[in-house]
C-alpha positions in Angstrom: 219.6 12.2 219.5 220.8 10.5 222.5 224.3 10.6 221.5 224.1 14.3 220.8 223.2 15.0 224.4 225.7 12.8 225.6 228.4 14.9 223.5 226.7 17.9 224.9 226.8 17.2 228.5 230.6 16.1 228.6 231.4 19.2 226.5 229.8 21.3 229.2 231.3 19.4 231.8 234.8 19.4 230.0 234.8 23.2 229.8 233.2 23.9 233.1 235.2 21.6 235.4 238.1 22.3 233.2 238.5 25.9 234.1 239.5 24.4 237.6 240.6 21.3 236.7 241.6 19.1 233.9 242.0 15.9 235.1 238.9 16.4 237.6 236.6 17.5 234.6 238.2 13.9 233.1 237.0 11.9 236.0 233.3 14.0 235.8 233.1 12.9 232.0 234.0 9.5 233.3 232.0 8.9 236.4 229.0 10.6 234.6 229.3 8.4 231.2 229.9 5.4 232.5 227.4 5.5 235.5 224.8 6.9 232.9 225.4 3.3 231.0 225.4 1.1 233.9 221.8 2.7 234.5 220.7 2.1 231.4 221.5 -1.4 231.7 220.4 -2.1 235.1 216.5 -0.3 234.1 216.6 -1.3 230.4 219.3 -3.9 229.6 220.8 -1.8 227.3 225.1 -0.4 227.4 225.7 1.6 224.6 229.5 2.0 223.4 228.3 4.7 221.0 226.9 6.6 223.6 230.6 6.2 225.6 232.2 7.4 222.2 230.2 10.6 222.2 231.0 11.2 225.8 234.8 10.7 225.0 234.3 13.0 222.0 232.8 16.0 224.4 235.4 15.5 226.7 238.1 15.9 223.6 236.4 18.6 222.0 236.0 20.8 225.6 239.6 20.0 226.0 240.7 21.5 222.5 238.4 24.3 223.0 239.6 24.8 226.6 243.7 24.7 225.5 242.7 27.2 222.5 241.4 30.0 224.4 
């Protein structure tokens, strides 16, 4: 479930912010994804590469949708 949330949030960030600036959308996805993992690591001792992959996939799919529309 966590990876689905990572994917969905990054997809949404890409579509909303990408409307104004694609580089800014990428930066938002990167900061959000890495920031969340750093928070998880500091709080729970867990850092998930799988979550970062879900973030990147959300960005890629969002970018694809943006470019098609």
